[in-house]
N, C-alpha and C positions, 0 to 999 in steps of 0.2 A: 680523538687523538693515534690513535693506533696507523689509520687508515692515514692518516700526515706524516706521521712518521716515512709510513709507506715508500709514500710517492715521493718522501727527500730523497733516499733513501737509492729510486731508482732516478732520478737528476745525476747529471754531472754541474760539473760547477759551475754552467754556464744554463744551465737549468732547462739541455734537451735533452729529451729521452740516452737513455742508456741501451747498447748493443744487446743486454737481459732484457732488459726493458722490451723492446721491440720485439725480440724473437718471443716472450714469454705472451705477447699481444696476438701476434700474430699467431701463433702453436689454439691460443683459445677459441678463434676467429677460426681457422681451420678448422677447425674441433668444431665447431657450431656448426659449421657449414655442413661437413661432411658429414658426423658421427665417426661411429662404432665400426663400419663395413669398408667404409673408406681404408682407414687403417690393417686394415685384415687382408685388404687386398694389396693397398703396398708394399705389407710387408710380406707378401707370400711372393711377390714378383721379386723384389730384393734377398730375400732367400734366392730362387733358383738364381738370379745372376749370382750368387757370389755361388753356390756352388758348380755353377757352369764353371767361371773364373779361374776353378781351385783345380777342376777336371784338364782346363786350356793349358793350367800350368804344373800340372804333372807331366803329361803327357811331351814334354818338351825336357 
């Protein structure tokens, strides 16, 4: 019963998948395909890019 209620909440009035549901499913698929190392690597890259962005703005 709980699973059915969850599915009903994640569908809009037309019975289509909501943006929230699509994002959740996509995140689960990415996690299953790539694993922890993938997230560590993209997190590191994002942090480096953000630090560079801050340095570039400070030097203006």
